ChimeraX commands (.cxc) that place a marker at each C-alpha (Angstrom):
marker #1 position -59.86,9.32,-121.61 radius 0.5
marker #1 position -58.85,11.97,-124.18 radius 0.5
marker #1 position -59.20,8.58,-126.37 radius 0.5
marker #1 position -62.57,8.29,-125.86 radius 0.5
marker #1 position -63.28,11.75,-126.38 radius 0.5
marker #1 position -60.67,11.71,-129.68 radius 0.5
marker #1 position -62.89,8.88,-130.73 radius 0.5
marker #1 position -66.51,10.60,-130.03 radius 0.5
marker #1 position -65.32,13.26,-131.80 radius 0.5
marker #1 position -64.53,12.01,-135.10 radius 0.5
marker #1 position -64.70,8.00,-135.54 radius 0.5
marker #1 position -64.42,8.41,-139.34 radius 0.5
marker #1 position -60.45,9.74,-138.82 radius 0.5
marker #1 position -59.53,6.92,-137.01 radius 0.5
marker #1 position -61.19,3.97,-139.61 radius 0.5
marker #1 position -59.98,6.61,-142.62 radius 0.5
marker #1 position -56.26,5.96,-141.23 radius 0.5
marker #1 position -56.89,2.22,-140.13 radius 0.5
marker #1 position -58.01,2.04,-144.00 radius 0.5
marker #1 position -55.08,3.95,-145.49 radius 0.5
marker #1 position -52.41,1.99,-143.79 radius 0.5
marker #1 position -53.88,-1.44,-143.77 radius 0.5
marker #1 position -50.81,-2.83,-145.14 radius 0.5
marker #1 position -48.28,-1.45,-142.83 radius 0.5
marker #1 position -50.48,-2.49,-140.13 radius 0.5
marker #1 position -51.29,-6.26,-141.43 radius 0.5
marker #1 position -54.94,-5.54,-141.23 radius 0.5
marker #1 position -57.57,-6.38,-143.41 radius 0.5
marker #1 position -61.40,-4.98,-144.49 radius 0.5
marker #1 position -62.86,-7.86,-142.22 radius 0.5
marker #1 position -60.97,-6.90,-140.15 radius 0.5
marker #1 position -60.96,-2.45,-139.70 radius 0.5
marker #1 position -64.93,-4.13,-139.60 radius 0.5
marker #1 position -64.32,-5.55,-136.58 radius 0.5
marker #1 position -63.24,-2.99,-134.53 radius 0.5
marker #1 position -66.14,-0.81,-135.69 radius 0.5
marker #1 position -68.33,-3.24,-134.72 radius 0.5
marker #1 position -66.68,-3.85,-131.35 radius 0.5
marker #1 position -66.19,0.14,-131.32 radius 0.5
marker #1 position -69.47,0.24,-128.43 radius 0.5
marker #1 position -67.33,-2.16,-126.19 radius 0.5
marker #1 position -63.87,-0.57,-126.43 radius 0.5
marker #1 position -65.83,3.12,-125.22 radius 0.5
marker #1 position -67.40,1.39,-122.20 radius 0.5
marker #1 position -64.01,-0.36,-121.32 radius 0.5
marker #1 position -62.08,2.71,-121.83 radius 0.5
marker #1 position -64.97,5.12,-119.68 radius 0.5
marker #1 position -64.48,1.65,-116.88 radius 0.5
marker #1 position -60.84,1.71,-116.71 radius 0.5
marker #1 position -61.30,5.82,-116.14 radius 0.5
marker #1 position -63.98,5.05,-113.05 radius 0.5
marker #1 position -61.38,2.64,-111.65 radius 0.5
marker #1 position -59.06,5.06,-111.78 radius 0.5
marker #1 position -60.76,7.45,-110.36 radius 0.5
marker #1 position -61.65,5.80,-107.50 radius 0.5
marker #1 position -58.33,4.84,-106.61 radius 0.5
marker #1 position -57.15,8.07,-106.81 radius 0.5
marker #1 position -59.85,9.27,-104.01 radius 0.5
marker #1 position -58.71,6.05,-101.86 radius 0.5
marker #1 position -55.36,6.61,-102.35 radius 0.5
marker #1 position -55.51,10.11,-101.15 radius 0.5
marker #1 position -58.14,9.60,-97.85 radius 0.5
marker #1 position -55.98,6.92,-96.65 radius 0.5
marker #1 position -52.76,9.00,-97.09 radius 0.5
marker #1 position -54.64,11.89,-94.75 radius 0.5
marker #1 position -55.52,9.08,-92.21 radius 0.5
marker #1 position -51.86,8.02,-91.93 radius 0.5
marker #1 position -50.55,11.23,-91.80 radius 0.5
marker #1 position -52.89,12.06,-88.71 radius 0.5
marker #1 position -52.15,8.25,-87.53 radius 0.5
marker #1 position -48.11,9.27,-87.58 radius 0.5
marker #1 position -48.57,13.05,-86.33 radius 0.5
marker #1 position -50.82,11.16,-83.14 radius 0.5
marker #1 position -47.65,8.64,-83.22 radius 0.5
marker #1 position -45.18,11.24,-83.13 radius 0.5
marker #1 position -46.62,13.59,-80.63 radius 0.5
marker #1 position -47.43,10.72,-78.00 radius 0.5
marker #1 position -43.21,9.67,-78.51 radius 0.5
marker #1 position -42.80,13.35,-77.94 radius 0.5
marker #1 position -44.39,13.86,-74.34 radius 0.5
marker #1 position -43.22,10.21,-73.44 radius 0.5
marker #1 position -40.04,11.46,-74.42 radius 0.5
marker #1 position -40.30,15.14,-72.29 radius 0.5
marker #1 position -41.91,12.50,-69.62 radius 0.5
marker #1 position -39.05,10.04,-69.15 radius 0.5
marker #1 position -36.62,13.07,-69.28 radius 0.5
marker #1 position -38.72,14.96,-66.49 radius 0.5
marker #1 position -37.59,11.66,-64.05 radius 0.5
marker #1 position -34.32,11.69,-64.71 radius 0.5
marker #1 position -32.06,13.46,-62.26 radius 0.5
marker #1 position -28.35,14.62,-62.86 radius 0.5
marker #1 position -26.88,11.37,-62.02 radius 0.5
marker #1 position -29.07,9.03,-64.21 radius 0.5
marker #1 position -29.21,11.24,-67.03 radius 0.5
marker #1 position -27.77,10.04,-70.64 radius 0.5
marker #1 position -24.38,10.91,-71.99 radius 0.5
marker #1 position -25.91,10.73,-75.21 radius 0.5
marker #1 position -29.25,11.15,-76.51 radius 0.5
marker #1 position -31.81,8.83,-77.73 radius 0.5
marker #1 position -31.37,10.13,-80.61 radius 0.5
marker #1 position -29.19,7.86,-82.56 radius 0.5
marker #1 position -28.74,10.46,-85.38 radius 0.5
marker #1 position -25.41,10.96,-84.40 radius 0.5
marker #1 position -24.37,7.38,-85.59 radius 0.5
marker #1 position -22.57,7.37,-89.25 radius 0.5
marker link #1:1,2 radius 0.2
marker link #1:2,3 radius 0.2
marker link #1:3,4 radius 0.2
marker link #1:4,5 radius 0.2
marker link #1:5,6 radius 0.2
marker link #1:6,7 radius 0.2
marker link #1:7,8 radius 0.2
marker link #1:8,9 radius 0.2
marker link #1:9,10 radius 0.2
marker link #1:10,11 radius 0.2
marker link #1:11,12 radius 0.2
marker link #1:12,13 radius 0.2
marker link #1:13,14 radius 0.2
marker link #1:14,15 radius 0.2
marker link #1:15,16 radius 0.2
marker link #1:16,17 radius 0.2
marker link #1:17,18 radius 0.2
marker link #1:18,19 radius 0.2
marker link #1:19,20 radius 0.2
marker link #1:20,21 radius 0.2
marker link #1:21,22 radius 0.2
marker link #1:22,23 radius 0.2
marker link #1:23,24 radius 0.2
marker link #1:24,25 radius 0.2
marker link #1:25,26 radius 0.2
marker link #1:26,27 radius 0.2
marker link #1:27,28 radius 0.2
marker link #1:28,29 radius 0.2
marker link #1:29,30 radius 0.2
marker link #1:30,31 radius 0.2
marker link #1:31,32 radius 0.2
marker link #1:32,33 radius 0.2
marker link #1:33,34 radius 0.2
marker link #1:34,35 radius 0.2
marker link #1:35,36 radius 0.2
marker link #1:36,37 radius 0.2
marker link #1:37,38 radius 0.2
marker link #1:38,39 radius 0.2
marker link #1:39,40 radius 0.2
marker link #1:40,41 radius 0.2
marker link #1:41,42 radius 0.2
marker link #1:42,43 radius 0.2
marker link #1:43,44 radius 0.2
marker link #1:44,45 radius 0.2
marker link #1:45,46 radius 0.2
marker link #1:46,47 radius 0.2
marker link #1:47,48 radius 0.2
marker link #1:48,49 radius 0.2
marker link #1:49,50 radius 0.2
marker link #1:50,51 radius 0.2
marker link #1:51,52 radius 0.2
marker link #1:52,53 radius 0.2
marker link #1:53,54 radius 0.2
marker link #1:54,55 radius 0.2
marker link #1:55,56 radius 0.2
marker link #1:56,57 radius 0.2
marker link #1:57,58 radius 0.2
marker link #1:58,59 radius 0.2
marker link #1:59,60 radius 0.2
marker link #1:60,61 radius 0.2
marker link #1:61,62 radius 0.2
marker link #1:62,63 radius 0.2
marker link #1:63,64 radius 0.2
marker link #1:64,65 radius 0.2
marker link #1:65,66 radius 0.2
marker link #1:66,67 radius 0.2
marker link #1:67,68 radius 0.2
marker link #1:68,69 radius 0.2
marker link #1:69,70 radius 0.2
marker link #1:70,71 radius 0.2
marker link #1:71,72 radius 0.2
marker link #1:72,73 radius 0.2
marker link #1:73,74 radius 0.2
marker link #1:74,75 radius 0.2
marker link #1:75,76 radius 0.2
marker link #1:76,77 radius 0.2
marker link #1:77,78 radius 0.2
marker link #1:78,79 radius 0.2
marker link #1:79,80 radius 0.2
marker link #1:80,81 radius 0.2
marker link #1:81,82 radius 0.2
marker link #1:82,83 radius 0.2
marker link #1:83,84 radius 0.2
marker link #1:84,85 radius 0.2
marker link #1:85,86 radius 0.2
marker link #1:86,87 radius 0.2
marker link #1:87,88 radius 0.2
marker link #1:88,89 radius 0.2
marker link #1:89,90 radius 0.2
marker link #1:90,91 radius 0.2
marker link #1:91,92 radius 0.2
marker link #1:92,93 radius 0.2
marker link #1:93,94 radius 0.2
marker link #1:94,95 radius 0.2
marker link #1:95,96 radius 0.2
marker link #1:96,97 radius 0.2
marker link #1:97,98 radius 0.2
marker link #1:98,99 radius 0.2
marker link #1:99,100 radius 0.2
marker link #1:100,101 radius 0.2
marker link #1:101,102 radius 0.2
marker link #1:102,103 radius 0.2
marker link #1:103,104 radius 0.2
marker link #1:104,105 radius 0.2
view
C-alpha cells in the first residue's frame, strides 16, 4: 500500500532515480520506458494484493474466534462430564491419581 501511495504521489521521483542509476541497475532507456508503460498494471497488481491480504485477515480473524468458541465449549463439556464422573465415584472407587497427566515428567 505504501508503494502505491508513494508512486501515485510522485512517480517522476522513481523514474528520475532509475534514469540516474541506469548503469548500476543494469537498465537502459528502453527498459525504463517499458516500466513506465507497465506502471498502471503494477498499481493494479499491488491493489489486488492489498485486497487479498485484507480479506485473508478478516477470514483468519473470524476463524480464530470460531475456534476459540469451539474450544471453550469443548472444555466446558469435558469439565461437566468429569464432574459427573467424579460424583458417581465412591471413596473406594476414586482413583489414586488424578486424571490430569501434569504430574508426569
